[in-house]
Gaussian input, Z-matrix of N, CA and C with variables (Angstrom, degrees):
# hf/3-21g

backbone

0 1
 N
 C     1     B1
 C     2     B2     1     A1
 N     3     B3     2     A2     1     D1
 C     4     B4     3     A3     2     D2
 C     5     B5     4     A4     3     D3
 N     6     B6     5     A5     4     D4
 C     7     B7     6     A6     5     D5
 C     8     B8     7     A7     6     D6
 N     9     B9     8     A8     7     D7
 C    10    B10     9     A9     8     D8
 C    11    B11    10    A10     9     D9
 N    12    B12    11    A11    10    D10
 C    13    B13    12    A12    11    D11
 C    14    B14    13    A13    12    D12
 N    15    B15    14    A14    13    D13
 C    16    B16    15    A15    14    D14
 C    17    B17    16    A16    15    D15
 N    18    B18    17    A17    16    D16
 C    19    B19    18    A18    17    D17
 C    20    B20    19    A19    18    D18
 N    21    B21    20    A20    19    D19
 C    22    B22    21    A21    20    D20
 C    23    B23    22    A22    21    D21
 N    24    B24    23    A23    22    D22
 C    25    B25    24    A24    23    D23
 C    26    B26    25    A25    24    D24
 N    27    B27    26    A26    25    D25
 C    28    B28    27    A27    26    D26
 C    29    B29    28    A28    27    D27
 N    30    B30    29    A29    28    D28
 C    31    B31    30    A30    29    D29
 C    32    B32    31    A31    30    D30
 N    33    B33    32    A32    31    D31
 C    34    B34    33    A33    32    D32
 C    35    B35    34    A34    33    D33
 N    36    B36    35    A35    34    D34
 C    37    B37    36    A36    35    D35
 C    38    B38    37    A37    36    D36
 N    39    B39    38    A38    37    D37
 C    40    B40    39    A39    38    D38
 C    41    B41    40    A40    39    D39
 N    42    B42    41    A41    40    D40
 C    43    B43    42    A42    41    D41
 C    44    B44    43    A43    42    D42
 N    45    B45    44    A44    43    D43
 C    46    B46    45    A45    44    D44
 C    47    B47    46    A46    45    D45
 N    48    B48    47    A47    46    D46
 C    49    B49    48    A48    47    D47
 C    50    B50    49    A49    48    D48
 N    51    B51    50    A50    49    D49
 C    52    B52    51    A51    50    D50
 C    53    B53    52    A52    51    D51
 N    54    B54    53    A53    52    D52
 C    55    B55    54    A54    53    D53
 C    56    B56    55    A55    54    D54
 N    57    B57    56    A56    55    D55
 C    58    B58    57    A57    56    D56
 C    59    B59    58    A58    57    D57
 N    60    B60    59    A59    58    D58
 C    61    B61    60    A60    59    D59
 C    62    B62    61    A61    60    D60
 N    63    B63    62    A62    61    D61
 C    64    B64    63    A63    62    D62
 C    65    B65    64    A64    63    D63
 N    66    B66    65    A65    64    D64
 C    67    B67    66    A66    65    D65
 C    68    B68    67    A67    66    D66
 N    69    B69    68    A68    67    D67
 C    70    B70    69    A69    68    D68
 C    71    B71    70    A70    69    D69
 N    72    B72    71    A71    70    D70
 C    73    B73    72    A72    71    D71
 C    74    B74    73    A73    72    D72
 N    75    B75    74    A74    73    D73
 C    76    B76    75    A75    74    D74
 C    77    B77    76    A76    75    D75
 N    78    B78    77    A77    76    D76
 C    79    B79    78    A78    77    D77
 C    80    B80    79    A79    78    D78
 N    81    B81    80    A80    79    D79
 C    82    B82    81    A81    80    D80
 C    83    B83    82    A82    81    D81
 N    84    B84    83    A83    82    D82
 C    85    B85    84    A84    83    D83
 C    86    B86    85    A85    84    D84
 N    87    B87    86    A86    85    D85
 C    88    B88    87    A87    86    D86
 C    89    B89    88    A88    87    D87
 N    90    B90    89    A89    88    D88
 C    91    B91    90    A90    89    D89
 C    92    B92    91    A91    90    D90
 N    93    B93    92    A92    91    D91
 C    94    B94    93    A93    92    D92
 C    95    B95    94    A94    93    D93
 N    96    B96    95    A95    94    D94
 C    97    B97    96    A96    95    D95
 C    98    B98    97    A97    96    D96
 N    99    B99    98    A98    97    D97
 C   100   B100    99    A99    98    D98
 C   101   B101   100   A100    99    D99
 N   102   B102   101   A101   100   D100
 C   103   B103   102   A102   101   D101
 C   104   B104   103   A103   102   D102
 N   105   B105   104   A104   103   D103
 C   106   B106   105   A105   104   D104
 C   107   B107   106   A106   105   D105
 N   108   B108   107   A107   106   D106
 C   109   B109   108   A108   107   D107
 C   110   B110   109   A109   108   D108
 N   111   B111   110   A110   109   D109
 C   112   B112   111   A111   110   D110
 C   113   B113   112   A112   111   D111
 N   114   B114   113   A113   112   D112
 C   115   B115   114   A114   113   D113
 C   116   B116   115   A115   114   D114
 N   117   B117   116   A116   115   D115
 C   118   B118   117   A117   116   D116
 C   119   B119   118   A118   117   D117
 N   120   B120   119   A119   118   D118
 C   121   B121   120   A120   119   D119
 C   122   B122   121   A121   120   D120
 N   123   B123   122   A122   121   D121
 C   124   B124   123   A123   122   D122
 C   125   B125   124   A124   123   D123
 N   126   B126   125   A125   124   D124
 C   127   B127   126   A126   125   D125
 C   128   B128   127   A127   126   D126
 N   129   B129   128   A128   127   D127
 C   130   B130   129   A129   128   D128
 C   131   B131   130   A130   129   D129
 N   132   B132   131   A131   130   D130
 C   133   B133   132   A132   131   D131
 C   134   B134   133   A133   132   D132
 N   135   B135   134   A134   133   D133
 C   136   B136   135   A135   134   D134
 C   137   B137   136   A136   135   D135
 N   138   B138   137   A137   136   D136
 C   139   B139   138   A138   137   D137
 C   140   B140   139   A139   138   D138
 N   141   B141   140   A140   139   D139
 C   142   B142   141   A141   140   D140
 C   143   B143   142   A142   141   D141
 N   144   B144   143   A143   142   D142
 C   145   B145   144   A144   143   D143
 C   146   B146   145   A145   144   D144
 N   147   B147   146   A146   145   D145
 C   148   B148   147   A147   146   D146
 C   149   B149   148   A148   147   D147
 N   150   B150   149   A149   148   D148
 C   151   B151   150   A150   149   D149
 C   152   B152   151   A151   150   D150
 N   153   B153   152   A152   151   D151
 C   154   B154   153   A153   152   D152
 C   155   B155   154   A154   153   D153
 N   156   B156   155   A155   154   D154
 C   157   B157   156   A156   155   D155
 C   158   B158   157   A157   156   D156
 N   159   B159   158   A158   157   D157
 C   160   B160   159   A159   158   D158
 C   161   B161   160   A160   159   D159
 N   162   B162   161   A161   160   D160
 C   163   B163   162   A162   161   D161
 C   164   B164   163   A163   162   D162
 N   165   B165   164   A164   163   D163
 C   166   B166   165   A165   164   D164
 C   167   B167   166   A166   165   D165
 N   168   B168   167   A167   166   D166
 C   169   B169   168   A168   167   D167
 C   170   B170   169   A169   168   D168
 N   171   B171   170   A170   169   D169
 C   172   B172   171   A171   170   D170
 C   173   B173   172   A172   171   D171
 N   174   B174   173   A173   172   D172
 C   175   B175   174   A174   173   D173
 C   176   B176   175   A175   174   D174
 N   177   B177   176   A176   175   D175
 C   178   B178   177   A177   176   D176
 C   179   B179   178   A178   177   D177
 N   180   B180   179   A179   178   D178
 C   181   B181   180   A180   179   D179
 C   182   B182   181   A181   180   D180
 N   183   B183   182   A182   181   D181
 C   184   B184   183   A183   182   D182
 C   185   B185   184   A184   183   D183
 N   186   B186   185   A185   184   D184
 C   187   B187   186   A186   185   D185
 C   188   B188   187   A187   186   D186
 N   189   B189   188   A188   187   D187
 C   190   B190   189   A189   188   D188
 C   191   B191   190   A190   189   D189
 N   192   B192   191   A191   190   D190
 C   193   B193   192   A192   191   D191
 C   194   B194   193   A193   192   D192
 N   195   B195   194   A194   193   D193
 C   196   B196   195   A195   194   D194
 C   197   B197   196   A196   195   D195
 N   198   B198   197   A197   196   D196
 C   199   B199   198   A198   197   D197
 C   200   B200   199   A199   198   D198
 N   201   B201   200   A200   199   D199
 C   202   B202   201   A201   200   D200
 C   203   B203   202   A202   201   D201
 N   204   B204   203   A203   202   D202
 C   205   B205   204   A204   203   D203
 C   206   B206   205   A205   204   D204
 N   207   B207   206   A206   205   D205
 C   208   B208   207   A207   206   D206
 C   209   B209   208   A208   207   D207
 N   210   B210   209   A209   208   D208
 C   211   B211   210   A210   209   D209
 C   212   B212   211   A211   210   D210
 N   213   B213   212   A212   211   D211
 C   214   B214   213   A213   212   D212
 C   215   B215   214   A214   213   D213
 N   216   B216   215   A215   214   D214
 C   217   B217   216   A216   215   D215
 C   218   B218   217   A217   216   D216
 N   219   B219   218   A218   217   D217
 C   220   B220   219   A219   218   D218
 C   221   B221   220   A220   219   D219
 N   222   B222   221   A221   220   D220
 C   223   B223   222   A222   221   D221
 C   224   B224   223   A223   222   D222
 N   225   B225   224   A224   223   D223
 C   226   B226   225   A225   224   D224
 C   227   B227   226   A226   225   D225
 N   228   B228   227   A227   226   D226
 C   229   B229   228   A228   227   D227
 C   230   B230   229   A229   228   D228
 N   231   B231   230   A230   229   D229
 C   232   B232   231   A231   230   D230
 C   233   B233   232   A232   231   D231
 N   234   B234   233   A233   232   D232
 C   235   B235   234   A234   233   D233
 C   236   B236   235   A235   234   D234
 N   237   B237   236   A236   235   D235
 C   238   B238   237   A237   236   D236
 C   239   B239   238   A238   237   D237
 N   240   B240   239   A239   238   D238
 C   241   B241   240   A240   239   D239
 C   242   B242   241   A241   240   D240
 N   243   B243   242   A242   241   D241
 C   244   B244   243   A243   242   D242
 C   245   B245   244   A244   243   D243

   B1=1.4215
   B2=1.5429
   B3=1.2637
   B4=1.4850
   B5=1.5202
   B6=1.3642
   B7=1.4309
   B8=1.5222
   B9=1.3777
   B10=1.4228
   B11=1.5510
   B12=1.3241
   B13=1.4467
   B14=1.5106
   B15=1.3967
   B16=1.4269
   B17=1.5458
   B18=1.3265
   B19=1.4900
   B20=1.4840
   B21=1.3338
   B22=1.4666
   B23=1.6214
   B24=1.3254
   B25=1.4914
   B26=1.5799
   B27=1.2752
   B28=1.4106
   B29=1.5073
   B30=1.3412
   B31=1.4698
   B32=1.4815
   B33=1.3220
   B34=1.4604
   B35=1.5395
   B36=1.2933
   B37=1.4918
   B38=1.5064
   B39=1.3747
   B40=1.4422
   B41=1.5462
   B42=1.3257
   B43=1.4409
   B44=1.5077
   B45=1.3611
   B46=1.4161
   B47=1.5593
   B48=1.3081
   B49=1.4819
   B50=1.4912
   B51=1.3423
   B52=1.4651
   B53=1.4889
   B54=1.2994
   B55=1.4779
   B56=1.5387
   B57=1.2672
   B58=1.4830
   B59=1.4812
   B60=1.2813
   B61=1.4737
   B62=1.5228
   B63=1.3314
   B64=1.4348
   B65=1.4625
   B66=1.3814
   B67=1.4835
   B68=1.5389
   B69=1.3340
   B70=1.4506
   B71=1.5822
   B72=1.3492
   B73=1.4380
   B74=1.5211
   B75=1.2790
   B76=1.4263
   B77=1.5094
   B78=1.3327
   B79=1.4112
   B80=1.5195
   B81=1.3172
   B82=1.4554
   B83=1.5933
   B84=1.2658
   B85=1.4431
   B86=1.5533
   B87=1.3261
   B88=1.5202
   B89=1.5461
   B90=1.3296
   B91=1.4782
   B92=1.5718
   B93=1.2344
   B94=1.5365
   B95=1.5359
   B96=1.3122
   B97=1.4411
   B98=1.5276
   B99=1.3637
   B100=1.4825
   B101=1.5555
   B102=1.2733
   B103=1.4656
   B104=1.5625
   B105=1.3074
   B106=1.4819
   B107=1.5502
   B108=1.2494
   B109=1.4562
   B110=1.5310
   B111=1.3543
   B112=1.4337
   B113=1.5229
   B114=1.2729
   B115=1.4688
   B116=1.5273
   B117=1.3392
   B118=1.4577
   B119=1.6004
   B120=1.3794
   B121=1.4685
   B122=1.5022
   B123=1.3746
   B124=1.4737
   B125=1.5509
   B126=1.3265
   B127=1.4728
   B128=1.5195
   B129=1.3432
   B130=1.4400
   B131=1.5464
   B132=1.3222
   B133=1.4937
   B134=1.5155
   B135=1.3194
   B136=1.4767
   B137=1.5463
   B138=1.3135
   B139=1.4748
   B140=1.5508
   B141=1.3514
   B142=1.4383
   B143=1.5084
   B144=1.3880
   B145=1.4618
   B146=1.5838
   B147=1.3249
   B148=1.4604
   B149=1.6071
   B150=1.3367
   B151=1.4218
   B152=1.5737
   B153=1.3385
   B154=1.5038
   B155=1.5592
   B156=1.3113
   B157=1.4813
   B158=1.4876
   B159=1.3649
   B160=1.4566
   B161=1.5890
   B162=1.3584
   B163=1.4744
   B164=1.5300
   B165=1.2659
   B166=1.4469
   B167=1.5096
   B168=1.3263
   B169=1.4564
   B170=1.5268
   B171=1.3144
   B172=1.4535
   B173=1.5725
   B174=1.2669
   B175=1.4697
   B176=1.4892
   B177=1.3057
   B178=1.4898
   B179=1.5064
   B180=1.3400
   B181=1.4412
   B182=1.5213
   B183=1.2766
   B184=1.4715
   B185=1.5560
   B186=1.3130
   B187=1.4741
   B188=1.5512
   B189=1.3474
   B190=1.4673
   B191=1.5262
   B192=1.2598
   B193=1.4567
   B194=1.5530
   B195=1.2940
   B196=1.4775
   B197=1.5236
   B198=1.3019
   B199=1.4466
   B200=1.5468
   B201=1.2825
   B202=1.5170
   B203=1.5003
   B204=1.3322
   B205=1.4419
   B206=1.4819
   B207=1.3026
   B208=1.5022
   B209=1.5133
   B210=1.3229
   B211=1.4980
   B212=1.5566
   B213=1.3424
   B214=1.5035
   B215=1.5045
   B216=1.3148
   B217=1.4784
   B218=1.5086
   B219=1.3535
   B220=1.4194
   B221=1.6063
   B222=1.3345
   B223=1.4706
   B224=1.4867
   B225=1.2925
   B226=1.4380
   B227=1.5365
   B228=1.2705
   B229=1.4414
   B230=1.5013
   B231=1.3351
   B232=1.4061
   B233=1.5386
   B234=1.2925
   B235=1.5084
   B236=1.5333
   B237=1.3493
   B238=1.4614
   B239=1.5251
   B240=1.2908
   B241=1.5353
   B242=1.4775
   B243=1.3390
   B244=1.4724
   B245=1.5246
   A1=108.36
   A2=113.38
   A3=121.48
   A4=108.85
   A5=116.21
   A6=123.97
   A7=109.06
   A8=118.43
   A9=122.70
   A10=108.05
   A11=117.76
   A12=122.21
   A13=110.16
   A14=115.16
   A15=120.24
   A16=113.46
   A17=117.15
   A18=119.69
   A19=113.72
   A20=115.56
   A21=121.11
   A22=107.94
   A23=114.71
   A24=118.42
   A25=107.84
   A26=117.13
   A27=120.67
   A28=108.72
   A29=117.06
   A30=121.18
   A31=108.80
   A32=117.13
   A33=121.73
   A34=108.07
   A35=115.67
   A36=119.49
   A37=110.90
   A38=115.35
   A39=116.51
   A40=111.40
   A41=118.27
   A42=120.32
   A43=109.41
   A44=115.49
   A45=117.93
   A46=113.09
   A47=119.79
   A48=121.37
   A49=110.64
   A50=115.50
   A51=123.32
   A52=109.94
   A53=115.51
   A54=124.26
   A55=112.09
   A56=114.88
   A57=120.75
   A58=106.87
   A59=118.99
   A60=124.99
   A61=107.25
   A62=119.86
   A63=123.46
   A64=112.49
   A65=115.99
   A66=122.39
   A67=107.44
   A68=115.04
   A69=118.86
   A70=113.31
   A71=116.83
   A72=119.43
   A73=113.94
   A74=116.26
   A75=121.68
   A76=116.01
   A77=117.46
   A78=123.65
   A79=111.65
   A80=115.54
   A81=121.89
   A82=109.79
   A83=116.96
   A84=121.29
   A85=107.71
   A86=109.14
   A87=116.92
   A88=107.24
   A89=114.27
   A90=121.16
   A91=106.22
   A92=116.23
   A93=120.32
   A94=107.93
   A95=114.88
   A96=119.79
   A97=117.17
   A98=114.07
   A99=118.68
   A100=109.04
   A101=119.32
   A102=125.64
   A103=113.21
   A104=116.45
   A105=119.44
   A106=115.75
   A107=115.64
   A108=117.70
   A109=112.04
   A110=113.33
   A111=121.29
   A112=111.40
   A113=116.04
   A114=121.16
   A115=106.46
   A116=117.34
   A117=121.48
   A118=103.91
   A119=112.63
   A120=117.78
   A121=114.33
   A122=116.01
   A123=117.17
   A124=108.15
   A125=114.75
   A126=120.75
   A127=107.52
   A128=119.34
   A129=122.58
   A130=111.37
   A131=116.75
   A132=121.45
   A133=111.27
   A134=117.07
   A135=120.62
   A136=108.55
   A137=116.24
   A138=120.63
   A139=109.00
   A140=119.07
   A141=121.03
   A142=111.07
   A143=114.89
   A144=118.56
   A145=111.28
   A146=116.01
   A147=116.23
   A148=109.17
   A149=115.81
   A150=116.97
   A151=114.37
   A152=110.39
   A153=115.91
   A154=109.96
   A155=116.07
   A156=121.17
   A157=113.58
   A158=121.48
   A159=120.25
   A160=108.80
   A161=121.70
   A162=119.04
   A163=110.41
   A164=121.16
   A165=123.35
   A166=109.47
   A167=119.12
   A168=122.56
   A169=107.76
   A170=119.26
   A171=123.42
   A172=107.43
   A173=119.70
   A174=122.26
   A175=111.94
   A176=119.33
   A177=123.00
   A178=110.64
   A179=120.04
   A180=123.69
   A181=115.12
   A182=117.61
   A183=122.21
   A184=107.84
   A185=115.51
   A186=122.29
   A187=111.59
   A188=115.52
   A189=119.88
   A190=109.39
   A191=114.58
   A192=120.37
   A193=110.93
   A194=118.46
   A195=123.28
   A196=106.20
   A197=115.84
   A198=124.38
   A199=110.56
   A200=115.09
   A201=121.19
   A202=110.92
   A203=115.63
   A204=124.48
   A205=107.45
   A206=117.42
   A207=119.53
   A208=110.55
   A209=117.76
   A210=120.70
   A211=110.17
   A212=119.27
   A213=120.87
   A214=109.55
   A215=115.63
   A216=123.02
   A217=107.91
   A218=118.45
   A219=122.44
   A220=107.16
   A221=116.44
   A222=120.58
   A223=110.88
   A224=116.00
   A225=122.45
   A226=109.71
   A227=115.01
   A228=125.59
   A229=112.67
   A230=116.20
   A231=125.47
   A232=110.42
   A233=113.09
   A234=121.83
   A235=111.83
   A236=114.61
   A237=116.79
   A238=107.56
   A239=119.17
   A240=119.53
   A241=108.97
   A242=114.65
   A243=122.67
   A244=110.91
   D1=134.20
   D2=-177.77
   D3=-78.18
   D4=158.73
   D5=176.08
   D6=-85.59
   D7=4.03
   D8=-173.64
   D9=-125.28
   D10=143.59
   D11=176.47
   D12=-84.33
   D13=-177.23
   D14=-173.33
   D15=-64.48
   D16=-21.37
   D17=177.45
   D18=-85.86
   D19=-10.89
   D20=176.60
   D21=101.98
   D22=-2.02
   D23=178.51
   D24=-76.60
   D25=154.67
   D26=177.70
   D27=-69.98
   D28=128.87
   D29=179.58
   D30=-67.93
   D31=143.33
   D32=-176.36
   D33=-128.69
   D34=178.60
   D35=176.70
   D36=-58.48
   D37=-21.58
   D38=-179.33
   D39=-73.96
   D40=-8.86
   D41=177.28
   D42=-129.80
   D43=71.60
   D44=-174.60
   D45=-89.07
   D46=-7.97
   D47=-173.99
   D48=-85.36
   D49=137.17
   D50=-179.58
   D51=-156.31
   D52=157.72
   D53=176.01
   D54=-107.02
   D55=136.87
   D56=168.71
   D57=-95.14
   D58=123.61
   D59=-175.42
   D60=-94.65
   D61=126.48
   D62=-172.25
   D63=-127.34
   D64=147.71
   D65=176.16
   D66=-84.95
   D67=-177.54
   D68=-175.21
   D69=-65.76
   D70=-18.68
   D71=176.39
   D72=-98.15
   D73=6.14
   D74=176.76
   D75=89.10
   D76=4.36
   D77=175.08
   D78=-75.93
   D79=155.17
   D80=179.97
   D81=-72.09
   D82=132.88
   D83=177.12
   D84=-100.97
   D85=126.92
   D86=177.23
   D87=-96.10
   D88=82.56
   D89=-176.56
   D90=-82.99
   D91=-174.89
   D92=179.78
   D93=-59.51
   D94=144.10
   D95=-178.39
   D96=-51.85
   D97=-31.49
   D98=-178.76
   D99=-70.18
   D100=-11.26
   D101=177.12
   D102=-105.03
   D103=-29.54
   D104=-175.20
   D105=-96.47
   D106=-31.18
   D107=-172.72
   D108=-96.59
   D109=61.39
   D110=-176.88
   D111=-117.01
   D112=139.24
   D113=169.67
   D114=-139.29
   D115=157.05
   D116=-165.60
   D117=-138.99
   D118=151.49
   D119=178.82
   D120=-79.40
   D121=-14.69
   D122=-176.48
   D123=-151.27
   D124=163.55
   D125=178.18
   D126=-64.21
   D127=-40.70
   D128=-176.95
   D129=-63.56
   D130=-39.00
   D131=174.70
   D132=-62.85
   D133=-42.71
   D134=-179.41
   D135=-64.76
   D136=-45.71
   D137=-175.81
   D138=-66.43
   D139=-40.21
   D140=178.54
   D141=-61.61
   D142=-42.50
   D143=-179.71
   D144=-61.91
   D145=-45.81
   D146=-176.89
   D147=-69.86
   D148=-28.56
   D149=175.84
   D150=-66.74
   D151=-30.56
   D152=-177.77
   D153=-83.03
   D154=-37.98
   D155=-170.68
   D156=-103.98
   D157=9.28
   D158=-175.42
   D159=-60.17
   D160=-37.60
   D161=-178.86
   D162=-64.83
   D163=-33.97
   D164=177.79
   D165=-72.46
   D166=-35.99
   D167=177.76
   D168=-65.84
   D169=-46.42
   D170=-177.87
   D171=-62.97
   D172=-41.81
   D173=176.16
   D174=-61.48
   D175=-27.54
   D176=-179.43
   D177=-88.46
   D178=5.51
   D179=177.96
   D180=94.75
   D181=7.78
   D182=178.27
   D183=-80.33
   D184=123.40
   D185=179.55
   D186=-99.84
   D187=-28.37
   D188=-177.14
   D189=-154.90
   D190=162.32
   D191=179.35
   D192=-131.73
   D193=151.86
   D194=176.31
   D195=-131.32
   D196=130.15
   D197=-176.42
   D198=-91.86
   D199=133.49
   D200=176.16
   D201=-125.36
   D202=142.41
   D203=165.98
   D204=-105.05
   D205=107.05
   D206=-168.16
   D207=56.53
   D208=-118.71
   D209=179.04
   D210=-101.45
   D211=3.97
   D212=-179.55
   D213=-92.02
   D214=125.59
   D215=175.19
   D216=-72.85
   D217=121.13
   D218=-174.95
   D219=-93.43
   D220=-51.05
   D221=174.73
   D222=-161.57
   D223=163.00
   D224=178.04
   D225=127.93
   D226=176.64
   D227=-3.17
   D228=-70.89
   D229=144.56
   D230=175.61
   D231=-113.04
   D232=120.53
   D233=-177.95
   D234=-60.55
   D235=143.72
   D236=175.08
   D237=-103.63
   D238=10.55
   D239=174.07
   D240=-69.65
   D241=145.45
   D242=-178.51
   D243=-67.45

């Protein structure tokens, strides 16, 4: 996870939400930086983003995602299969 958010600003405690992108075996996928280096100010923002970009994630080899608030796992893995 990058120390910077999608706008290039340094991520802060105000943006603790992030997704771990996983392959079919549960390993971390290192997709394109525009898909992996994301942090969000709220759970709703994180969920909206994954709802919009799940086809791009799947094309990059992501099979599932797990949501984190800072270091706390909130839920997942959640499959990206239709």
